[in-house]
N, C-alpha and C positions, 0 to 999 in steps of 0.2 A: 789284804782287807779291802773291800770296795768302799767308795766315799760314802755311799748311804749307810753301810754298817758302821764305818766310823763315826759318822754324825749321830746315829742311833745310840751307840754306845756313850758318846760323850754326854748326850741328854740324859741318859739313864743315870750316869755318874753325878751330873748335877742334880738331878731329882733326888738321888739316894742321899746326898749331902744335904739338901733341903729338908728331907723328911726327918734326917737326924736333928737337925736344928728346931723344927717344928714340935716333933713328936717324941723326942727322947726323953727318958726319965719316966718313973712310974707316974706322978701326978699329970704330966702332959699327955701321956697315953690314955690315962682315964678321962681327962677332959676331952680329947680328941673323939673318944668313943662316943661321947654323949652329944656331940655336935651333929645338927642334922644337916642335911644336904643343902637345903636353903642357906643355912648358915655358912657353910663351907663356900658356897657360890658368892655370897657377900663378901667373904674374907679374900676370895680370889680377886675379884673385881677391885676390891681396896688395896691389894698387895702391890708393893713398889719392888720387892726384891727379886731377881731373877730365879735363885735356887728356891726360895720359898714358894714362889708363884709356880713353879714346876712341880714342887711336891704337893701344894695344894690341888692343882690340876689332876695329878695322877690319882690323888686320894679319892677326888670327885668321880672319875672314870672308873676306878676300881670298884667304888661303893654302887656306882650306876650299873656295872657289869654284873654284879651279885643280885640286883633286883629281879623279883618274878614279875610276870606279865603284868600284873595289876600295879606292883610298885613302879614299873617303867612307865606306864601310862600317866601315873600321878606326877612322876618326875618331869615328863613332856607337859603336862598342865601346869606345872609350878612354873616352868621356864616361861610359859606364855603370861601368867597371871602376875608374877611378881618380878619379872624382868622385861616388862615392856618399856616404852619410854617414859621419861619423868614427865608427867603431865603438867607440872607446875612450871618447869623450864620451858616446855614446849609451847604453853599458853602465853607466857612472857615473849618467847621468841616471834610467836605469830603477830602480838600486839606490836612489837619492835619493827618487824618487817612491814606491817601496814603502814607504820609512820615513816620508815625510811627504808627504801628498797634499794638499799645498797649492796655491793658484794659482800661486805662484812655481815650485814643481816641476812643475807642469803645463806652464808656458811654457818652461821649461828643456828638458823632455822633447821638447815639440814642436819647437824649435829644434834640438836634437840629432838628431832624426829626419829632418829636410829633408835631402835628398841636396845635396852641394855644387854639383852641376851647375845646380840651380835658380837658385841665385845667380850662376853662372857664365853662364847664359842671360839673366838680367836684365841683367848687365853687357855682355854681346855686344849686347843691344838697345839700347845706348847709341850704337853706330856709326851713321854715316849709312847710311840704308837698312837698319838692322839688323833692324827688325821684317819687312820683305818677304824678308831673306836667311833668317831662323829659320823664317818660313812655308814657305820653299823646302827648308829643311833637314828639317823634318817630313814634307814631301812625299816626300822622299827615304827618309826612315824608314818611311813607310807603303807605299812602292813595293817595300820590301825583302820577301823571301819568308820571312825569318826570323820566326818567331813564338814564339821562347823567351821565358823569364820576363824575360830582360834587355831584350828587345824591349819588352815590355809596360811594364816599369818605366820605361824612358826615355820611352816615349809618355805615360804617365801624368804624367810632369814636364811636357812640352811642353802637353798638354791642360789640367792645371792653371793653368798661366801663361797660356795662350791664353784660357782661360775669363774671366780677370780683365782682360787687356789689350783683349779684344773684347767687353767688356760693353755691353750695349745703350746704357748712358749715353754711350759714346762714339762710337757710329754715326750718321750723318746719312743721312736719307732724301732722295734727289733724283730728280726726274722724269726720264726718258729719252724724248726725242721727236727728231724728224727734224733739229732745230736743235743738238742735242747734238754737242760736237766729234767729228770723225771717228775719233780715237784711242780713244775710248771705245766708240763704235759698232762698231768692228772687234772690240772685246772681247765685245759682246753677241753678235756673229754666231759668234765663236770659243766662247764658253761656253754657248750654247743647248745644254741637253742633253736636252730632251723632243722638241721637234719642230724638226728641223734647219733652219736658214737658209740657202738655197741661195746668196743673194748680195745684193748691195746693194739690187736690186729688191724682193726679197722682204721684206727689212728694212723698206723704205719702206712697204710695204703693211700692215706690222704697226705702224707708229709714226706715220704721217704722218696717216691718216684721222681724222675727228673723234670717232669711235666706238672709239677704241683708246687705251690707255694702257699705260705701263711705267714701272716705279719699281725703284730700286736703292739698297741700303745701300752706303755708303762708311765708311771708316775714316781719319782724319786722317793716319795714318803711311803709308797706301796710297792715296793722295788720288786717283789716276787708275785704280784697280784695283776694279772692282765686287766687293763680297763674294758677294751674292746678289741676283738681279732677278727680278721677276714680270711677266708680260705679261697684260693684261687687256682683254677684250672688253665693249664696253657693247651689250647687246641688249634686244630687246622680250621674249625668252622664254628658257627654259633649253635650250641646245643639247645634242642626244644623240650628234653626232658631230663631229670635229674639222674636218670639211670644212665644217660650217656657219659655223665661225670663220675658216678660213684659205684658203677657195676665192677665187679670184681675181675672179670674177663675182659674189660674194655682194652683197646689197643693203646699201648703207651708210646709216646714219642719223645725225641730229644727237644729240649727246650729251644734250640735255635731253629727248629722246624716250624714252630707254632706261629700263628698270625693272629691269634685271638687270645686274650686274657678274659676269662670268665669268673666274676665274682660270684660264687654261688652260695656263699653263707657269710652273714655278717651278724656277730654275737656280742651283745653288751654283756659284761660279766658282773657288774657290782649293781645290785639292786638299789642301794643307797644312792646311787647316782643318776637313777632314772631322770630324764629330761635334760641332763647336762650333756650337750651334743659332742660327740667325739667322730662318729663314723664319717661325717662329711670330710673332716681333716684326713682321716685314715685312708679313704679312697683316693682322694687327690695326691697324697703323699705316696701311695703305693703305685699309683699310675705313673708318676714321675721317675720313681726307681726302677719300675719294670722297662720304661722306654729307654732309659739309661742302659741297663743291663742287657736287654733283648730288642734291639734297634728293628728286628723282623716284625715286632708286634704292630698291626695296623687297627685291631678293633678292641675295645674295652667294652665288655657287656657284662650284665648281670643275668643270672638265672634265678629269679625271685620269687618267693610265695606270695599269696594274695590272701592273707589271715582274715579279712573282714567281708570277703565275696560272698560266702554261704549265708552269713548272718543277714546281710543287705537282701540277699534274693529271697530269703525266707521271709522277711517283711513284706516284700514286694507281693509275694504269692499270698501272704494272709490278709493283705489289705484288699477291701472290696469297694474302696472309694477311688483310688487312683487307676489310671487308664494305662499304665505302663505294660501290661501284658494283656495280650489278645486271648480270647477264649481258648483258640488253638495253641498257643503258647503255654496256657496253664496246664491244659491236658498233658501236653509233652513233658511239662516238668514234674508231673506227677511221677513219671518214671524214676526220678530221683529218689523216691521214697523206699524203692527197692536196693537194699545195700549192696547188692550185686550186679546193679545195672551196668557198671562199666565192664562186666565180663563178657557181655553180650554185644557182638559188633554191631548188629542192627540196631539195637537201642541205643547204643553209644553214639551212632551216627545222627539218630533222631535228636538225641539231646545236644550234641555239638551244633546243629543247626540253629537251635534256639539260644542255647547258652553263649555262644561266642558274641552274637550282637548285644545281648544284654551286659555282657563284661565290658564290651566297648562303652557302653554307656555308663556303667558304674565307674569307669575312669575318666571319660571325658566330660560328662555332664553332671553326675551326682556330687553335691558338695557338703560339707558340715556347715552349721550355723554361722561358721567363722568365714566360711567362702573358701575353704581349703578341700584338696581331694579327701575323699571319704576313706580311703585304705591308708593305714599307717605307712606301709612300706612304699607304697606310691608317694606319699607326702616326703619320705626323706629322699628318694632318688630324684623325683621331679623338682623339688625344691632345690636339689644340688645342681641342677642343670642338665640332667639326663633326658633323653627323648624315650617316650614309650613307643618301643619297636615292634613287637610281636606279642600275640596271644598264644599260649601254648596248651591247646586242649588235653587233659589227662598228661600233663607234664610230670605229675608226682601222684603216684597211685598209693602212697602211704596212709595208714588209717588217719593219721593227723591232718594231711593234706586233704583228702576226701571229706573230712568233717569240715574242715576250714573254707575250703575253696572249691569242693567238688573235684579237686586234681587239677585246679587250673594254676597254671606258672606263666610268668611273663618275662620277656626280656627288655631289659632298658639299656640304651646304648649311651655312652659318653664320648662325644666328639668334641675334643678340646676347643675347637674354633667356635662351637656353639654353645658352650656351657653357659656363659654369661647371658647370653640372648634368650636362652631357653628359661633360666631362672628368673629373668625380668619379666619375660611373658606371663609366667605363672604369678610372680610377686604382685606385678602392677596391674595385669588384666583379668587374672585368674585363668588364663589360658593353659591347658596342657598341650604341649608339644608332642604329636604322635606322627607315626609314620601313615602313608596313604593307605596302606593295607588296614590299619586299624580303623582308620576314619572311614573306609568303606564298610566295615562292619557295622558302624554306628548307623550309616544311611540305610543299611539292610534292615537293620532294627526298626528304623522310622517307618519304612515301606511295609512292615510286617503288621506294625500297630495301626496303618492306615486300612488294613483289610486284606491285604495279600496274605497267602499262606506261607510265604517264606521259604517254599521248595526251590523256586526258580534262582539259580545262580549260587545256591549255598555251597556247591562243592567248589567252583572256581574261587570263591573267598577263601576257602581253606587251602587251596593251594597257593594261592598269593602268600597267605601267611607262611607257608612252609618254605617258599622260595625267596623270600625278602632278603634274607640274609645268607642265601647260598645254600640253603638246606639245613634241616635240623638234627641230622646224625653225622657222626664222624665217619 
């Protein structure tokens, strides 16, 4: 029996004993049935017994699990309205701090400001499978259309607690391969969020060959549920298209022949843990493990989607006030309105000439109101210290990629000696570190907006992009 299973069984035994003490006997059962969820939560907060506390927590979570959608929403609202800070204690703590700014006063103020629901959630976590159920509860919260201050306050409590409970120190990295138990492999198929896995045979092609790797983070309280996983291709060169990685007829190599590790898919598995960062730790850990096992690896790169590019470009095309697009560029981009534009070689070449310089601007210049890169995948990799290395035109022709990015994919490169400096450049100065080839494309975009037609020199830029890392095809 695993340590996790033993601990879960022990919790269940204690909980069952507590339920016998609390709810045994006809009268006790009748009383318990009449007690509402708010009263049970109050009882849990005032409980001092270990077994009774676990029993109450389990009872609350069982009843919560049986609620319909409306009832679940009312439960979340009740958590906010009835289990916030004790305002009387908070007012008194504020007055005490104003009079005496001592360490003791600060601690008292901190304790008084904490919503009671945080302690309630901690105690609910003691129930068997409590962690998994609370993750589901936050998933329910995030799925709500409510964006009120109450919603954000409640989510802040979940985020605060999950940030501690799912600390990197509690996570374990496990390789996923074709010998991994089927119930976990089923979840890899289910949770794959970047490049859909059509079935078991396709999963086998991603896991079984010698030049493929997959790693996932697990948490001891969610033992059979991956939190995040990354798929890795071991190659001789940096791919420019996802077909180079996933095509069934691709050339397979031995792992020790590879010079490059390509992270081509990173998928978060638990919607209830959205915003709790695992991927940055995952990549760094996997790089270290791969370097140890395969010393011949020299390059660590991604082949990444650009999920926000088409939406950004559509806004730029729709705007009549900004001067981002010249009239010639607007006319060329009308070709994108034909769903089959990429099938025509001449049309694709015209689109590429305009699209790549705009993509360079999207990454290097455009920012969110908070000053961060606008693309979510770019924020992740650039924030981790990667360099934007290459833009890959029509790197992914799948329906999803064409809708989200007009087929664009990018390579980010992780050079271990530069990661800290790259991260600091973005964090401190808002600067995206990019290769000379990408920067050259940005200059081409500036020249085009100045009145040039963009024709001159467009193919040399594409050639630069394809040769920067030694070619895009294996």
